[in-house]
C-alpha positions in Angstrom: 22.3 -40.0 -4.5 22.1 -40.7 -0.7 22.9 -44.0 0.8 20.2 -45.4 3.0 21.1 -46.9 6.3 21.6 -50.6 6.0 19.0 -52.7 7.9 20.1 -54.1 11.3 21.3 -57.7 10.7 19.0 -60.3 12.1 19.5 -63.9 13.1 18.2 -66.5 10.7 14.8 -68.1 11.2 15.1 -71.6 12.6 13.3 -74.6 11.2 12.5 -77.8 13.2 16.0 -79.2 12.5 17.7 -76.3 14.2 15.2 -76.4 17.1 15.9 -80.1 17.6 19.6 -79.2 17.8 19.0 -76.6 20.5 16.2 -78.2 22.7 16.5 -81.6 24.4 12.7 -82.1 24.0 11.3 -84.7 21.6 7.9 -85.9 20.5 5.3 -85.8 22.0 6.7 -83.0 24.2 8.4 -80.7 21.7 6.0 -77.8 21.4 7.7 -75.4 18.9 7.6 -76.0 15.2 9.5 -72.9 13.9 11.2 -69.8 15.0 9.8 -66.8 13.0 11.9 -64.0 14.4 14.9 -63.8 16.7 16.7 -60.8 18.2 19.5 -62.6 19.9 19.6 -62.0 23.7 16.4 -59.9 23.5 13.3 -61.6 22.0 12.0 -64.5 20.0 8.8 -65.1 18.1 8.0 -68.8 17.5 5.1 -70.9 16.1 3.3 -74.0 17.3 0.8 -75.6 14.9 -1.9 -77.1 17.0 -3.4 -80.2 15.3 -6.0 -82.7 16.2 -3.3 -85.3 16.2 -1.8 -84.0 19.5 -1.8 -86.8 22.0 -3.3 -84.6 24.8 -6.5 -84.1 22.8 -7.4 -87.7 23.4 -8.2 -86.8 27.0 -8.5 -83.0 27.0 -11.4 -83.1 26.0 -12.6 -85.7 23.5 -15.9 -83.9 22.9 -14.4 -80.4 22.7 -10.6 -80.5 22.3 -8.8 -77.6 24.0 -5.0 -77.2 24.4 -4.2 -77.4 28.2 -3.0 -74.1 29.7 -0.1 -75.9 31.2 1.1 -76.9 27.7 0.8 -73.3 26.5 3.1 -72.3 29.4 5.5 -75.1 28.4 5.5 -73.9 24.8 6.4 -70.4 25.9 9.1 -71.9 28.2 10.5 -73.8 25.2 10.6 -70.6 23.2 12.4 -68.9 26.1 14.9 -71.8 26.2 15.7 -71.3 22.5 16.2 -67.6 23.2 18.5 -68.4 26.1 20.5 -71.0 24.1 21.1 -68.6 21.3 22.1 -65.8 23.7 24.7 -68.0 25.3 25.7 -70.6 22.7 27.3 -73.9 23.9 31.1 -74.0 23.7 32.1 -77.0 21.7 33.3 -79.8 24.0 31.4 -78.6 27.1 28.5 -80.2 28.9 25.1 -79.8 27.3 23.1 -77.0 29.0 19.5 -77.5 29.9 17.1 -74.6 30.7 14.8 -75.7 33.6 11.5 -73.9 34.3 11.9 -72.6 37.8 8.8 -70.4 38.2 5.7 -69.1 36.7 4.2 -65.8 37.8 1.1 -63.9 36.7 -0.1 -66.6 34.4 -3.4 -65.7 32.7 -5.4 -67.6 30.1 -7.6 -65.5 27.9 -8.6 -67.6 24.9 -9.1 -71.3 24.2 -6.7 -72.9 21.8 -8.2 -75.6 19.6 -7.1 -77.8 16.7 -6.3 -75.8 13.6 -5.0 -72.8 15.5 -1.5 -71.5 15.1 -0.1 -70.5 18.5 2.4 -67.6 18.2 4.8 -67.5 21.1 6.4 -64.1 21.9 9.1 -64.0 24.5 11.1 -61.0 25.7 14.1 -61.1 28.1 13.2 -59.2 31.2 16.6 -59.9 32.7 19.3 -62.6 33.0 21.6 -62.6 36.0 24.2 -65.4 36.3 22.2 -68.5 35.3 18.7 -67.3 36.1 16.5 -65.6 33.6 13.2 -63.9 33.7 11.1 -63.8 30.5 7.9 -62.0 29.6 5.8 -64.3 27.5 2.7 -64.1 25.4 0.9 -66.6 23.3 -1.6 -65.4 20.7 -3.9 -66.9 18.1 -4.9 -64.7 15.1 -3.6 -61.7 17.0 -5.8 -62.4 20.1 -4.1 -63.0 23.4 -4.5 -66.7 24.5 -2.1 -66.8 27.4 0.6 -64.7 29.1 3.0 -65.3 32.0 6.3 -64.2 33.5 8.6 -67.2 33.4 11.7 -67.8 35.5 14.3 -70.3 34.2 17.5 -71.7 35.5 20.3 -72.7 33.1 22.1 -75.8 34.3 24.0 -78.9 33.2 22.4 -82.0 31.7 
């Protein structure tokens, strides 16, 4: 009988409680509901349930609600922040770190995101040097690309 190689250990999936511990964002600006997959320091896959109850749908647009592209970018940035926080956990007793969006390159919007959609946020670390990170981000709905961008983030004190 041969032993099979044991699977690579993976980080646990995060629910909203853990996300609230990591991110400083709160309603109505918290745009991640769950972390589906995490490869610490490398990539993350997160979920945003898009509902008609989102405050931005009152004005964007009342007749045909569409999630604003800038909020898709923000959702990807929040997923990148969770990835950054888990890659470099806070040392107890030190100042809270905040990941600040510092740049957006090559942003493209390919599909409208509407109430009822599940936005899947996929973020991969391109590189992190000192306290500046570059992240390749994609947002999909039902496997179709909705948005993509290269995000630059700075990790700083609160």
